[in-house]
N, C-alpha and C positions, 0 to 999 in steps of 0.2 A: 233695332231694339230700342224701346223707350228708355230715356234717361230717368233717373230717380232723384227726387229732391226730398230731403228730410228737413222739416220745419218745426222748430220748437216754439212753444207759446202760440200754437196755431189756432187756438180757440177764440181769439179776439184780437182787436187792434191791428197793428201792422202785419203780424203773422197771418191773420185771417185774410187780409187783402192779398198778400203775397201768394197765399195758397191758390187764390183765384187766378192770379197772373201765370203761375207755373202750370196750373191745370189747363188754362187756355192755350199754353204753348206746347201741350202734349206730354208733359212729364207725368210719370207715375209718382204719387205722393205718399210719403210717410209723415203723418201728422201726429205731433206729440204735445200733450198738455196734461194738466191735472184733472180737467173737467171732461169726463167721459161723455156726458150728454151733449155738450157743445161740440165736441169732436165728431160725434156720430151725426149730428145735424149738419155740420159743415161737409162731411163726407157725402151725405145724401144730396146736398145742394150741388156739389161738384160733379157727382155722377149724373144727376139729372140735367145739368147745364152743359157739361163737356164730355160726358161719358168717361170721366176720369177714373183711373184705377187708384183707389185710396186705401191705405192701411192706417188705422188709427191705433195709437198706443198711449194708454193712460199711465203716466209716470210722474213722479215728483222729482224733477231734475236737480233739485237742491240736495238730493241724497246720492252719494257716490255709487252705492250699490245699485240704485235704480238706473243710473247711466250705464253701468257695466252690463246690467240685465238687458237693456235696450240693444246695446251693441251685440251681445251674444245672440239675442233673438233674431236680429237681422242676418247675422252670419249663418245661423242654423237654417234660415229660409233662403239662403243664397241671394240675398238682396244687397246689391252693391250701391252705395250712395255716391251719386255723381256731383250733387250740390248739397252743401250743408248750410242751412240758414239758422244761425244762433240768434233767436229773437226773444226767448224767454227772459224775463227780468222784472224787477219792480223797484220802487223807490220808497223813501220814508221821510216825511217832513217833520221838522222840529229841531230844537236845540239839542246838541249831542249829549249834554249832561242830563237831559230829561227823556230822550227817546229810549225805546226798549232795546236792550242789548241782544236779546234772542232774535228779534226781527232783523237787526243789523247784521248779525252773523249769518242768518239765513239768506240775507240779501247778497252778502259776499259769496256764499256758497253757490247761489244761482247765477248772479251776474258775472262772476269771475271764474270760480272753480269749475262749474258746469260747462261753461263755454270753452274753457281750456281743455278739459278732459274730452269733450266731444270732438274738438278739433284734433287732439292727439290721437284719438281712436280711428277717425275716419279719413284724415288727410293722407296718411302714408299710402293707403290703397289708391288714392287718386294720383299720387306721384308715380306709383308703379305703372299705372295705366297711361300716364302722360296727359291726362285731361281731368278737369274738375274745377270746382269753385267753392269758395266760402264767402257768405255774406253775414257779417257780424253787425248787429244793431247796437250802435253806441249812442251818442247824443252830443249836441253842442255843449252839454255839461262837461264833456271830456276836455275842453280847452281851457278851463279855468277852475279855481277852487270854488266850492259852493256852500257858503254858510247857510245854515238851516236845512241843508241836505248834504252834510259833509261826507258821509259814507257813500251815498249814491254817486255823487260827483266823482269821488275817488275811484269807484268801480268802473265808471265809464271812461275815465282817463286810462285805466288799465286796458280796457277793450280797444281803445284807439291805438295806444302804443303797441300793444301785442299785434294788432292787425297790420299796422304799417311795417313792423319788423318782420313778420311772417311773410308779408307780400314781397319784401326784398329777398328773403331767403329762398322763396319759391320761384323767382324769376328764371325762365328758361325750362321749367318743368311741365308747363302746360296747365298749371293750377293757379287760378287767380284768387286774390283775397281783397274784399271790399268792406270798408267800414262805413255804414250808413249812420249819419250824425244829424238826426232831426232836432228841431227845437220843440217847443210845446205843441203837442198834437192831440187831436180830438179822439182819444181812446179812453179806456177805463183806467189808464195810468194814474190820473190825478185823484181819482176816488181811492184807489189802493194806497196811494202815498199820503193821503190826508191833506191834499193841497187845496181843498175847497176855499180856505180863507186867504190864500196867497195871491198877491198881485200878479204873479207870473202867468197864471192861467186866466185870470180875469181880464187881462189885457189882450187876449185873443190867442187862438191856437189854429194851426194848419189842419186842413182836412186830411184825414188818415189815408184816403184813397190817393190823394195827390202825393203825399209823402211816400207811400209804398210804391207808387208808379215811378217816381223819380229814383228811388233806391233800386228798383228792379232794372230800370233802363241803365242806370250807372253800373250796375253789376254786369249786365250783358256787354257793356262797352269796356269792361275790364278796369274801371277806375278804382284807384286805391282808397280814396275818401270821397264820399258824396254828402253834401250838405244842402238839403232842400231849403229853398227860400233865399232870395237875394239879401234880405236883411241879416240873416244868420251867417251867410258867407262873408258879408262885410264885417259883422261883429267879430268873427273868428280871426279876421285879418287885422282889425284895429287893436285887439287886445295884445297882440304880439309886441306892440310898440308902447304899451302903457305900463306904468309901474304896477307890480303885482299887488301891492296893498291897495292901490286905487281900484284895480279890477275886482278884488275881493269885496271891497266896500260897496261897489256898484251892484254886484250880484246880491249882496245882503239887502240892499235897498229894494231891488226888484222883487226879491222873494219874501219881503216882509208882508205882514198881514194888510189886506186892503182896508 
């Protein structure tokens, strides 16, 4: 029987590429995002390329009732999720006193609450079966405070901390948990976050396919944390030995306007 992977934020970026990787590996896919047209197009591509079985679900995962409805729908169709990919999320650039509160609360709902609720709903069944996996898309932002994106960095710190703790709790159950922590990546993220004027993305970004491939392979290997790019692995190591205020000042400089 084919295994099933549920991918949130599948209509673009890392989630889009991961859908291709899981389809190539023979998984049945449940693709979730807000954009119905983009999901339908992706499903057609995967069916044409890999003859993949794809179910598309249009939901706003920043809304708790939508998450509950997704879970109920899969239960009613007797679809068991073997792998959960929590990829949906967005950022917001700007000084906290000037950024929009509603957008930031929506960001917390999607980046933190949605990821937590989906994991709570789908992981217990994996544990009962003795097999499964969770791939949470965090960020190198998780390793330090992020002036000019204060709330976003904080949400990703949560994702990393939550993933590492859950990975420890689930040892011996047959269920793995991996946190993928990419640096700047060539997706639509920078546009959504209004990062067009920031030095962070103007200095270069990794190819999304490379990032997704590294994350996918790390997940298959059962790694708890995957950081694509040697420069970012070195960065996350160095900041452990640097004064926190210095780290924060450096991040502020990097994220300033070009």
